[in-house]
N, C-alpha and C positions, 0 to 999 in steps of 0.2 A: 479299117478300121471301121470304113460305109457297110458293112457285112455284119460287123458290129453293131452297131446302129443303126441297122437295119432291125435282127435282131431283136434286141431288147425292146425300137418301142412296134413288134411285131408280138412281144411275147405277152405286151400290156395290150393290146389290144389283143387279146388275142385271152385272152386274164391269168394270164401265165407271171409277169410282174421283171421275172428276169429270163436269162437265157440257160436256161438250166439240159443237163445231159438229155434228159430224157426227152427237153422239147426241141433241139436240136434236131435228134432225130426224126420226130411223129415233123418237123417238116422237112427232112429228108424226104421222109416217104412219104409227103404228099408232093417237090416238087417236080418225084421222077415220077409218081402216078398224073400226074399233070405235065408233061411234058413243059413243065418252069425253069427255065437258068436264075447263076445268082441275078446277070444285066437284064434279068427279068425282074425280079424285086426291086434292084438300087432304080432302074428308071423309074419304077409307081411315085418310090419313096420319089425319089428324084419332084418328078410334077407335082408335092406333093398330099400324093393319096388322092388325085384327081377323081374319082368316078367309074369316069370314060374306059374302064379295064377291059381287053380283051378277058375270051372267057376261060382262059387255060389257071387265069388269075382266079376268077372268081369262082372253076374250082375245086387249087390250088383253095380259098377261103372256106370254100362248103367242106375240106380233106376236113383241116386246121381244127375247126369246129366241132365235126361233127366226133373225130378223134379223143377228144377231150368233154364233148357230151354236151357240148351246146347246144348243136342242132341237130332231132333226131327224125329221122322219117319229115326235113322241108318243113321242120317245123323251130324257129328260135324255142331258145330252152331257156329263158329266161331267168326261172329256179335255181335249177345248173349254175351258170354261170357266178347269181349274188352269190348259191353255197362256197364254192370256186376257190370265191375270190372272201370270205368275208372269215378264210382261213389264211389270209397272206397279214404279216399284222401290220404294213404301211400305207395301204387300204383301209384300215378300220375305221382309221377318224372320214375316209369317202364316204362309207356308202350310202349315205342318205341321199349324196348327192349320185354317183354312182349304179343305185337303187330307181330314183328321180327320173335316167335319160335309158335303165335297161327295163321300164315298165313303157318308158315310150314307141320303142324300138319292138317290143314286148312280138305285140303284131300282124310285122311286115313279114308281105309275100310280095317273088321277083314271080318272073315270065319263071323258072324248072326253079333245081333247087342250090344251084349254084346263083344263078344270081335270087337267093333270098340271102343266102350267105352275108351275100355282096348289097343290096343293101343294108345288111343290118348292126351291118359291122362300116357302113360309110356312115348309116343313121348312128348309134356308137358312136362313134368319132364326133362327131357336127353336138350329138346334146352332152359328149363333156363327160359318158361315162367310160370313157377306158379309162381305165390308172395310169397315169405319165402323161394327158399330154389337155391339163389343165394350166 
């Protein structure tokens, strides 16, 4: 149950809205690539998604964003994220608020691509641009 809640939260975080089979496969691939475990993810969620994340979690976030087209060559692709969200019915009435948050986070740069992805994600969370975190 906790992993399902994490899945839903992370899916919203990554703009998918729900844990469909394709997103589960992406999550699994990124977990394996970055040597993440379900326990690591649960621990991060239990901490309230605090920003003191390990490097493998940051790179996991990068992997998820890249596979969805939301991070390209270490740069957050705000338009790609907005384009994917505007096609999700439950987000249509929240697009102004989401767009405001996405735009506030679009120029964030970290010390490397993993750090950038993580900082963008935390910024989106802070600006309530993450569906389901309002």
